[in-house]
N, CA and C atoms as an extended XYZ file, in Angstrom:
450
Properties=species:S:1:pos:R:3:atomname:S:1:resname:S:1:resid:I:1 pbc="F F F"
N      -151.082      -72.216      114.092 N   MET     1
C      -150.774      -73.422      114.962 CA  MET     1
C      -149.772      -72.977      115.630 C   MET     1
N      -148.730      -72.559      115.504 N   LEU     2
C      -147.398      -72.294      116.221 CA  LEU     2
C      -148.260      -70.874      117.187 C   LEU     2
N      -148.923      -70.193      116.928 N   ASP     3
C      -149.239      -68.895      117.572 CA  ASP     3
C      -150.430      -69.719      119.170 C   ASP     3
N      -151.360      -70.351      118.678 N   THR     4
C      -152.252      -71.054      119.319 CA  THR     4
C      -151.812      -71.905      120.337 C   THR     4
N      -150.888      -72.670      119.743 N   VAL     5
C      -150.406      -73.884      120.593 CA  VAL     5
C      -148.619      -73.973      121.553 C   VAL     5
N      -148.581      -73.024      120.380 N   VAL     6
C      -146.948      -73.237      120.909 CA  VAL     6
C      -146.231      -72.231      121.885 C   VAL     6
N      -146.851      -70.966      120.924 N   PHE     7
C      -146.134      -69.675      121.786 CA  PHE     7
C      -147.165      -69.444      123.312 C   PHE     7
N      -148.187      -69.970      123.106 N   THR     8
C      -149.085      -69.575      124.428 CA  THR     8
C      -148.759      -70.785      125.383 C   THR     8
N      -147.895      -71.291      125.432 N   ASP     9
C      -147.676      -72.964      126.687 CA  ASP     9
C      -146.391      -72.074      127.380 C   ASP     9
N      -146.669      -72.598      128.717 N   PRO    10
C      -145.859      -71.723      129.483 CA  PRO    10
C      -144.476      -72.223      129.418 C   PRO    10
N      -144.040      -73.999      128.779 N   LYS    11
C      -142.687      -74.304      128.597 CA  LYS    11
C      -142.327      -73.173      127.216 C   LYS    11
N      -143.098      -72.880      126.164 N   ALA    12
C      -142.488      -72.334      125.531 CA  ALA    12
C      -142.014      -70.958      125.913 C   ALA    12
N      -143.239      -70.115      126.331 N   ILE    13
C      -142.718      -69.010      127.088 CA  ILE    13
C      -141.556      -68.874      127.605 C   ILE    13
N      -141.038      -69.875      128.747 N   ALA    14
C      -140.178      -69.848      129.821 CA  ALA    14
C      -138.515      -69.838      128.857 C   ALA    14
N      -138.731      -70.936      128.092 N   PHE    15
C      -137.603      -71.312      126.843 CA  PHE    15
C      -137.471      -70.288      126.250 C   PHE    15
N      -138.281      -69.069      125.560 N   PHE    16
C      -137.936      -68.215      124.505 CA  PHE    16
C      -137.820      -67.193      125.724 C   PHE    16
N      -138.273      -67.021      126.930 N   THR    17
C      -137.453      -65.836      127.732 CA  THR    17
C      -136.074      -66.088      128.805 C   THR    17
N      -135.784      -67.406      128.776 N   ASP    18
C      -134.409      -67.674      129.645 CA  ASP    18
C      -133.475      -68.502      128.848 C   ASP    18
N      -134.001      -68.962      127.620 N   GLU    19
C      -132.681      -69.700      126.859 CA  GLU    19
C      -132.849      -69.193      125.212 C   GLU    19
N      -133.623      -68.065      124.871 N   MET    20
C      -133.678      -68.067      123.387 CA  MET    20
C      -134.036      -66.809      123.756 C   MET    20
N      -133.661      -65.781      122.161 N   VAL    21
C      -134.667      -64.906      122.202 CA  VAL    21
C      -135.403      -65.030      120.786 C   VAL    21
N      -136.613      -64.711      121.291 N   LEU    22
C      -137.781      -65.251      120.028 CA  LEU    22
C      -137.826      -63.958      119.068 C   LEU    22
N      -137.920      -63.550      118.012 N   VAL    23
C      -138.232      -62.510      117.178 CA  VAL    23
C      -138.826      -63.033      116.570 C   VAL    23
N      -140.932      -62.417      116.357 N   LYS    24
C      -141.762      -62.911      115.274 CA  LYS    24
C      -141.381      -62.309      114.347 C   LYS    24
N      -141.544      -62.579      113.381 N   ILE    25
C      -141.838      -61.510      112.057 CA  ILE    25
C      -142.891      -62.336      111.491 C   ILE    25
N      -144.113      -61.634      110.379 N   HIS    26
C      -144.716      -61.787      109.721 CA  HIS    26
C      -144.229      -62.136      108.106 C   HIS    26
N      -143.721      -62.966      108.116 N   ALA    27
C      -142.840      -62.978      106.476 CA  ALA    27
C      -143.601      -62.485      105.171 C   ALA    27
N      -145.122      -63.026      105.062 N   GLU    28
C      -145.840      -62.962      104.267 CA  GLU    28
C      -145.879      -61.301      103.894 C   GLU    28
N      -145.237      -60.370      105.077 N   GLN    29
C      -145.718      -58.938      104.872 CA  GLN    29
C      -144.254      -58.442      104.531 C   GLN    29
N      -143.257      -59.120      105.747 N   ASP    30
C      -141.739      -58.668      105.538 CA  ASP    30
C      -140.974      -58.835      104.330 C   ASP    30
N      -140.957      -59.010      103.472 N   THR    31
C      -140.286      -59.312      102.076 CA  THR    31
C      -138.778      -59.707      102.205 C   THR    31
N      -138.256      -58.586      103.164 N   LEU    32
C      -136.625      -58.255      102.912 CA  LEU    32
C      -136.360      -59.758      103.761 C   LEU    32
N      -137.083      -59.407      104.910 N   THR    33
C      -136.557      -60.838      105.649 CA  THR    33
C      -136.779      -61.890      105.463 C   THR    33
N      -137.583      -62.046      104.456 N   ARG    34
C      -138.102      -63.123      103.894 CA  ARG    34
C      -137.120      -63.557      102.757 C   ARG    34
N      -136.609      -62.807      102.191 N   GLN    35
C      -135.631      -62.526      100.775 CA  GLN    35
C      -134.186      -63.207      101.863 C   GLN    35
N      -133.996      -62.544      102.545 N   LYS    36
C      -132.655      -62.767      103.476 CA  LYS    36
C      -132.772      -64.177      103.772 C   LYS    36
N      -133.618      -65.029      104.299 N   TYR    37
C      -133.245      -66.045      104.687 CA  TYR    37
C      -134.365      -67.248      103.823 C   TYR    37
N      -134.335      -66.838      102.520 N   ARG    38
C      -135.063      -67.955      101.471 CA  ARG    38
C      -135.987      -68.237      102.234 C   ARG    38
N      -137.069      -67.714      102.963 N   VAL    39
C      -138.301      -68.416      103.511 CA  VAL    39
C      -139.370      -69.114      102.228 C   VAL    39
N      -139.223      -70.423      102.276 N   MET    40
C      -139.950      -71.428      101.209 CA  MET    40
C      -141.476      -71.525      101.043 C   MET    40
N      -141.790      -71.324      102.611 N   GLY    41
C      -142.961      -71.671      103.116 CA  GLY    41
C      -142.949      -71.140      104.372 C   GLY    41
N      -144.710      -71.695      104.736 N   PHE    42
C      -144.653      -71.003      106.458 CA  PHE    42
C      -145.515      -72.239      107.308 C   PHE    42
N      -145.175      -72.308      108.454 N   PRO    43
C      -144.439      -71.354      109.307 CA  PRO    43
C      -142.745      -72.348      108.741 C   PRO    43
N      -141.870      -71.284      108.984 N   THR    44
C      -140.221      -71.403      109.100 CA  THR    44
C      -140.014      -70.828      110.428 C   THR    44
N      -139.140      -71.472      111.422 N   SER    45
C      -138.266      -70.879      112.008 CA  SER    45
C      -137.016      -70.877      111.898 C   SER    45
N      -136.247      -69.390      111.956 N   VAL    46
C      -134.722      -69.500      111.314 CA  VAL    46
C      -133.922      -69.310      112.709 C   VAL    46
N      -133.067      -70.378      113.000 N   LEU    47
C      -132.364      -69.810      114.198 CA  LEU    47
C      -130.855      -69.202      113.824 C   LEU    47
N      -130.623      -68.295      114.277 N   VAL    48
C      -129.768      -67.273      113.815 CA  VAL    48
C      -128.491      -67.029      115.028 C   VAL    48
N      -127.324      -66.614      114.768 N   ARG    49
C      -126.171      -66.058      115.434 CA  ARG    49
C      -126.884      -64.752      115.578 C   ARG    49
N      -126.099      -64.613      116.767 N   ARG    50
C      -126.357      -62.791      117.318 CA  ARG    50
C      -125.881      -61.884      116.246 C   ARG    50
N      -124.985      -62.204      114.606 N   ASP    51
C      -124.689      -61.150      113.797 CA  ASP    51
C      -125.975      -61.414      112.473 C   ASP    51
N      -126.706      -62.077      112.742 N   GLY    52
C      -127.817      -62.804      111.715 CA  GLY    52
C      -127.671      -63.869      110.914 C   GLY    52
N      -126.283      -64.599      110.985 N   THR    53
C      -125.841      -65.552      110.148 CA  THR    53
C      -127.225      -67.187      110.739 C   THR    53
N      -127.354      -67.585      109.387 N   GLU    54
C      -128.134      -68.682      109.990 CA  GLU    54
C      -127.509      -70.333      110.460 C   GLU    54
N      -128.021      -70.366      111.528 N   ILE    55
C      -127.413      -71.615      112.059 CA  ILE    55
C      -128.154      -72.904      111.386 C   ILE    55
N      -129.679      -72.609      111.687 N   ASP    56
C      -130.546      -73.861      110.806 CA  ASP    56
C      -131.741      -73.411      110.916 C   ASP    56
N      -132.699      -74.130      110.896 N   ARG    57
C      -133.973      -73.990      110.565 CA  ARG    57
C      -135.199      -74.954      111.330 C   ARG    57
N      -136.373      -74.652      111.693 N   VAL    58
C      -137.476      -75.437      111.398 CA  VAL    58
C      -138.609      -75.190      110.732 C   VAL    58
N      -139.066      -76.250      109.859 N   VAL    59
C      -139.959      -75.723      108.842 CA  VAL    59
C      -141.160      -76.646      109.253 C   VAL    59
N      -142.198      -75.944      109.438 N   GLY    60
C      -143.608      -76.502      109.544 CA  GLY    60
C      -143.881      -76.400      111.065 C   GLY    60
N      -144.931      -76.724      111.499 N   PHE    61
C      -145.561      -76.789      113.018 CA  PHE    61
C      -145.191      -78.229      113.563 C   PHE    61
N      -144.631      -78.169      115.000 N   ALA    62
C      -144.452      -78.783      115.645 CA  ALA    62
C      -145.118      -78.949      116.971 C   ALA    62
N      -145.459      -79.921      117.811 N   PRO    63
C      -145.886      -79.880      119.438 CA  PRO    63
C      -144.797      -78.909      119.923 C   PRO    63
N      -144.964      -78.164      120.993 N   THR    64
C      -144.301      -77.431      122.311 CA  THR    64
C      -143.166      -78.192      122.606 C   THR    64
N      -143.093      -79.837      122.768 N   GLU    65
C      -141.998      -80.111      123.179 CA  GLU    65
C      -140.953      -80.593      121.910 C   GLU    65
N      -141.516      -81.135      121.031 N   GLU    66
C      -140.913      -81.380      119.545 CA  GLU    66
C      -140.127      -79.929      119.542 C   GLU    66
N      -140.836      -78.488      119.112 N   TYR    67
C      -140.153      -77.680      118.729 CA  TYR    67
C      -139.126      -77.033      119.761 C   TYR    67
N      -139.648      -76.999      120.927 N   ILE    68
C      -138.532      -76.614      121.849 CA  ILE    68
C      -137.487      -77.251      121.666 C   ILE    68
N      -137.389      -78.768      121.419 N   GLY    69
C      -136.429      -79.872      121.696 CA  GLY    69
C      -135.644      -79.445      120.234 C   GLY    69
N      -135.919      -79.121      118.967 N   ALA    70
C      -135.288      -78.990      118.172 CA  ALA    70
C      -134.611      -77.999      117.813 C   ALA    70
N      -134.794      -76.782      118.419 N   PHE    71
C      -133.763      -75.915      118.884 CA  PHE    71
C      -133.041      -75.930      119.664 C   PHE    71
N      -133.174      -76.601      120.710 N   ARG    72
C      -132.310      -77.093      121.609 CA  ARG    72
C      -131.154      -77.485      120.794 C   ARG    72
N      -131.171      -78.872      120.027 N   ASP    73
C      -130.451      -79.804      119.564 CA  ASP    73
C      -129.993      -78.536      118.296 C   ASP    73
N      -130.258      -78.351      117.785 N   LEU    74
C      -129.916      -76.786      116.318 CA  LEU    74
C      -128.847      -76.225      116.844 C   LEU    74
N      -129.187      -75.806      118.501 N   SER    75
C      -128.120      -74.903      119.063 CA  SER    75
C      -126.683      -75.585      119.710 C   SER    75
N      -126.877      -76.829      119.652 N   LYS    76
C      -125.815      -77.340      119.895 CA  LYS    76
C      -125.402      -78.228      118.664 C   LYS    76
N      -125.562      -77.758      117.676 N   GLY    77
C      -125.226      -78.540      115.881 CA  GLY    77
C      -125.668      -79.738      115.944 C   GLY    77
N      -126.655      -80.536      116.450 N   ILE    78
C      -127.168      -81.410      116.292 CA  ILE    78
C      -128.302      -81.165      115.376 C   ILE    78
N      -128.378      -81.934      114.231 N   GLY    79
C      -129.258      -81.792      113.525 CA  GLY    79
C      -128.923      -80.973      112.140 C   GLY    79
N      -128.300      -80.119      112.430 N   THR    80
C      -127.776      -79.066      111.494 CA  THR    80
C      -127.381      -79.928      110.347 C   THR    80
N      -127.071      -78.961      108.632 N   ILE    81
C      -126.865      -79.550      107.726 CA  ILE    81
C      -125.187      -80.120      107.690 C   ILE    81
N      -124.611      -79.879      108.634 N   ASP    82
C      -123.198      -79.573      108.861 CA  ASP    82
C      -123.135      -81.272      109.538 C   ASP    82
N      -123.855      -81.400      110.931 N   ASP    83
C      -124.149      -82.350      111.746 CA  ASP    83
C      -124.327      -83.672      110.587 C   ASP    83
N      -125.543      -83.491      109.988 N   LEU    84
C      -126.235      -84.576      108.842 CA  LEU    84
C      -125.120      -84.853      107.680 C   LEU    84
N      -124.348      -83.672      107.419 N   MET    85
C      -123.442      -84.263      106.097 CA  MET    85
C      -122.441      -85.564      106.887 C   MET    85
N      -121.907      -84.722      107.967 N   ALA    86
C      -120.598      -86.020      109.090 CA  ALA    86
C      -121.380      -87.137      109.027 C   ALA    86
N      -122.543      -87.457      109.189 N   ARG    87
C      -122.952      -88.657      109.654 CA  ARG    87
C      -123.291      -89.461      108.713 C   ARG    87
N      -123.750      -88.659      107.037 N   PHE    88
C      -123.752      -89.561      105.860 CA  PHE    88
C      -122.374      -90.173      105.582 C   PHE    88
N      -121.252      -88.941      105.889 N   GLU    89
C      -119.940      -89.264      105.381 CA  GLU    89
C      -119.498      -90.670      106.285 C   GLU    89
N      -120.251      -90.682      107.363 N   LYS    90
C      -119.625      -92.179      108.417 CA  LYS    90
C      -120.323      -93.407      107.924 C   LYS    90
N      -121.820      -93.054      107.682 N   SER    91
C      -122.405      -93.885      107.297 CA  SER    91
C      -123.940      -93.451      106.206 C   SER    91
N      -123.424      -94.018      104.850 N   PRO    92
C      -123.974      -93.318      104.127 CA  PRO    92
C      -125.670      -94.135      103.942 C   PRO    92
N      -126.746      -93.110      104.166 N   ASN    93
C      -128.076      -93.593      103.699 CA  ASN    93
C      -128.842      -92.718      103.230 C   ASN    93
N      -129.892      -93.440      102.754 N   ARG    94
C      -131.103      -93.056      101.904 CA  ARG    94
C      -131.670      -92.032      103.073 C   ARG    94
N      -132.057      -92.269      104.007 N   ASP    95
C      -132.767      -91.535      105.169 CA  ASP    95
C      -131.991      -89.877      105.215 C   ASP    95
N      -130.855      -90.398      105.680 N   THR    96
C      -130.062      -88.873      105.718 CA  THR    96
C      -130.053      -88.062      104.749 C   THR    96
N      -129.839      -88.652      103.683 N   ALA    97
C      -129.587      -87.973      102.324 CA  ALA    97
C      -130.904      -87.368      101.853 C   ALA    97
N      -131.975      -87.868      102.314 N   PHE    98
C      -133.191      -86.892      102.404 CA  PHE    98
C      -133.731      -85.961      103.104 C   PHE    98
N      -133.198      -85.733      104.479 N   VAL    99
C      -133.361      -84.954      105.525 CA  VAL    99
C      -132.082      -83.363      105.126 C   VAL    99
N      -131.056      -84.122      104.636 N   ILE   100
C      -130.302      -82.938      104.112 CA  ILE   100
C      -130.651      -82.044      102.883 C   ILE   100
N      -131.124      -83.322      101.714 N   ALA   101
C      -131.935      -82.220      100.722 CA  ALA   101
C      -133.009      -81.580      101.150 C   ALA   101
N      -133.828      -82.119      102.300 N   ASP   102
C      -135.294      -81.250      102.373 CA  ASP   102
C      -134.393      -79.556      102.983 C   ASP   102
N      -133.208      -80.064      103.787 N   LYS   103
C      -132.845      -78.638      104.482 CA  LYS   103
C      -132.089      -78.016      103.487 C   LYS   103
N      -131.380      -78.282      102.259 N   PHE   104
C      -131.170      -77.324      101.143 CA  PHE   104
C      -132.551      -76.807      100.462 C   PHE   104
N      -133.226      -78.126      100.159 N   LYS   105
C      -134.541      -77.198       99.654 CA  LYS   105
C      -135.159      -75.749      100.260 C   LYS   105
N      -135.371      -76.438      101.594 N   TYR   106
C      -136.499      -75.269      102.182 CA  TYR   106
C      -135.071      -74.047      102.616 C   TYR   106
N      -134.070      -73.787      102.419 N   LYS   107
C      -132.921      -72.746      102.764 CA  LYS   107
C      -132.781      -71.971      101.130 C   LYS   107
N      -133.648      -72.982      100.345 N   GLY   108
C      -133.336      -72.260       98.871 CA  GLY   108
C      -132.663      -72.492       97.991 C   GLY   108
N      -131.507      -73.466       98.398 N   GLU   109
C      -130.072      -73.805       97.444 CA  GLU   109
C      -130.863      -75.267       96.799 C   GLU   109
N      -131.507      -75.019       96.071 N   SER   110
C      -132.084      -75.891       94.939 CA  SER   110
C      -130.880      -76.791       94.418 C   SER   110
N      -129.730      -76.189       93.842 N   ALA   111
C      -129.018      -77.036       93.304 CA  ALA   111
C      -128.418      -77.784       94.102 C   ALA   111
N      -127.953      -77.817       95.344 N   GLN   112
C      -127.642      -78.689       96.517 CA  GLN   112
C      -128.756      -79.168       96.903 C   GLN   112
N      -129.847      -79.144       97.048 N   ALA   113
C      -131.644      -79.730       97.014 CA  ALA   113
C      -131.191      -81.231       96.207 C   ALA   113
N      -131.203      -80.714       94.670 N   GLU   114
C      -130.986      -81.786       93.667 CA  GLU   114
C      -130.074      -82.489       93.649 C   GLU   114
N      -128.625      -82.430       94.412 N   VAL   115
C      -127.968      -83.565       94.563 CA  VAL   115
C      -128.203      -84.350       95.666 C   VAL   115
N      -128.734      -83.827       96.549 N   TRP   116
C      -128.787      -84.663       97.696 CA  TRP   116
C      -130.163      -85.372       97.233 C   TRP   116
N      -131.138      -85.132       96.997 N   TYR   117
C      -132.274      -85.963       96.166 CA  TYR   117
C      -132.032      -87.019       95.312 C   TYR   117
N      -130.894      -86.520       94.618 N   GLY   118
C      -130.320      -87.647       93.487 CA  GLY   118
C      -129.832      -88.487       94.225 C   GLY   118
N      -128.971      -88.478       95.278 N   LYS   119
C      -128.264      -89.052       96.347 CA  LYS   119
C      -129.505      -90.419       96.268 C   LYS   119
N      -130.810      -89.627       96.933 N   VAL   120
C      -131.810      -90.695       97.255 CA  VAL   120
C      -131.976      -91.873       96.449 C   VAL   120
N      -131.881      -91.177       95.019 N   LEU   121
C      -133.177      -91.985       94.067 CA  LEU   121
C      -131.728      -92.736       93.444 C   LEU   121
N      -130.000      -92.419       93.717 N   GLU   122
C      -129.089      -93.657       93.285 CA  GLU   122
C      -128.990      -94.928       93.844 C   GLU   122
N      -129.383      -94.295       95.060 N   MET   123
C      -129.194      -95.205       96.128 CA  MET   123
C      -129.818      -96.055       97.101 C   MET   123
N      -131.356      -96.389       96.010 N   GLY   124
C      -131.849      -97.298       96.291 CA  GLY   124
C      -132.893      -97.935       94.903 C   GLY   124
N      -134.194      -98.221       95.370 N   PRO   125
C      -135.019      -98.867       94.244 CA  PRO   125
C      -135.486      -97.901       93.988 C   PRO   125
N      -136.163      -97.798       92.444 N   ALA   126
C      -136.645      -96.532       91.675 CA  ALA   126
C      -138.167      -96.381       92.266 C   ALA   126
N      -138.645      -97.214       92.594 N   GLY   127
C      -140.216      -97.210       92.718 CA  GLY   127
C      -140.470      -96.817       94.060 C   GLY   127
N      -139.845      -97.089       94.734 N   ASP   128
C      -140.346      -97.527       96.676 CA  ASP   128
C      -140.732      -95.990       96.940 C   ASP   128
N      -140.862      -96.027       98.271 N   SER   129
C      -141.915      -94.550       98.553 CA  SER   129
C      -140.418      -93.626       99.005 C   SER   129
N      -139.502      -93.567       99.177 N   LEU   130
C      -138.710      -93.081       99.638 CA  LEU   130
C      -138.035      -91.902       98.238 C   LEU   130
N      -138.239      -92.858       96.981 N   ALA   131
C      -137.711      -92.537       96.262 CA  ALA   131
C      -139.225      -91.607       95.332 C   ALA   131
N      -140.348      -92.089       95.744 N   GLY   132
C      -141.357      -91.104       95.589 CA  GLY   132
C      -141.484      -89.936       95.821 C   GLY   132
N      -140.936      -89.900       97.717 N   GLU   133
C      -140.904      -88.862       98.133 CA  GLU   133
C      -140.173      -87.612       97.488 C   GLU   133
N      -138.873      -88.484       97.228 N   ALA   134
C      -137.662      -87.071       96.724 CA  ALA   134
C      -138.074      -86.876       95.339 C   ALA   134
N      -138.744      -87.365       94.207 N   GLN   135
C      -139.252      -86.814       93.181 CA  GLN   135
C      -140.330      -85.906       93.613 C   GLN   135
N      -141.108      -86.150       94.497 N   VAL   136
C      -142.017      -85.090       94.772 CA  VAL   136
C      -141.552      -83.915       95.261 C   VAL   136
N      -140.752      -83.989       96.662 N   ALA   137
C      -140.066      -82.726       96.876 CA  ALA   137
C      -139.287      -81.781       95.748 C   ALA   137
N      -138.379      -83.002       94.646 N   MET   138
C      -137.931      -82.055       93.847 CA  MET   138
C      -138.822      -80.935       92.867 C   MET   138
N      -140.147      -81.857       92.651 N   GLY   139
C      -140.981      -81.415       92.150 CA  GLY   139
C      -141.572      -79.974       92.543 C   GLY   139
N      -142.162      -80.188       93.628 N   ASP   140
C      -142.887      -79.221       94.724 CA  ASP   140
C      -141.360      -77.883       94.556 C   ASP   140
N      -139.972      -78.584       94.812 N   MET   141
C      -138.808      -77.253       94.391 CA  MET   141
C      -138.935      -76.440       93.310 C   MET   141
N      -139.587      -77.274       92.097 N   TYR   142
C      -139.184      -76.230       91.082 CA  TYR   142
C      -140.745      -75.625       90.700 C   TYR   142
N      -141.477      -75.864       91.299 N   MET   143
C      -142.924      -75.429       91.239 CA  MET   143
C      -142.489      -74.110       91.976 C   MET   143
N      -142.356      -74.026       93.254 N   ARG   144
C      -141.989      -73.053       94.106 CA  ARG   144
C      -141.192      -72.022       93.405 C   ARG   144
N      -139.920      -72.430       92.501 N   ALA   145
C      -138.980      -71.454       92.104 CA  ALA   145
C      -139.822      -71.151       90.540 C   ALA   145
N      -140.713      -71.710       90.240 N   LYS   146
C      -141.206      -71.341       88.806 CA  LYS   146
C      -140.183      -71.903       87.788 C   LYS   146
N      -139.826      -73.076       87.818 N   ASP   147
C      -138.952      -73.564       87.096 CA  ASP   147
C      -139.523      -75.100       86.059 C   ASP   147
N      -140.679      -74.250       85.661 N   TYR   148
C      -141.516      -75.524       85.371 CA  TYR   148
C      -141.211      -76.469       84.321 C   TYR   148
N      -139.914      -76.201       83.185 N   PRO   149
C      -139.192      -77.509       82.040 CA  PRO   149
C      -139.015      -78.628       83.111 C   PRO   149
N      -138.471      -78.212       84.456 N   LYS   150
C      -137.912      -79.181       85.283 CA  LYS   150
C      -138.774      -80.247       85.748 C   LYS   150
């Protein structure tokens, strides 16, 4: 979908020509890059500094405007793990904890993801939909890591 919808859109072409450099890697075949950035699913778009260190990532498909907006925000530090953790510190809420957990999950940092999914479960009723989503997300994380006992 990114190839056929976003990367052919003149807005995206202009964005990746004028504001950012796009390097497209077929991570299902390029296992070194996939391992370096711990790509957990496809599509995953990783925003990196010039030295290759990760700033953050966008997981999944988004329409052109949303996709570009996510990269603009992340490049300004908006919506990064650090930003979200600072927001949580000021105003703890389950939705923010869930987003932080998902970010750690998709970075392959399962121990941190588990901590934050735990916060989601601790902060609200066990049977509500967000608790269910957190449990499913943890199950998915364990399945991807082949940690079946968990």
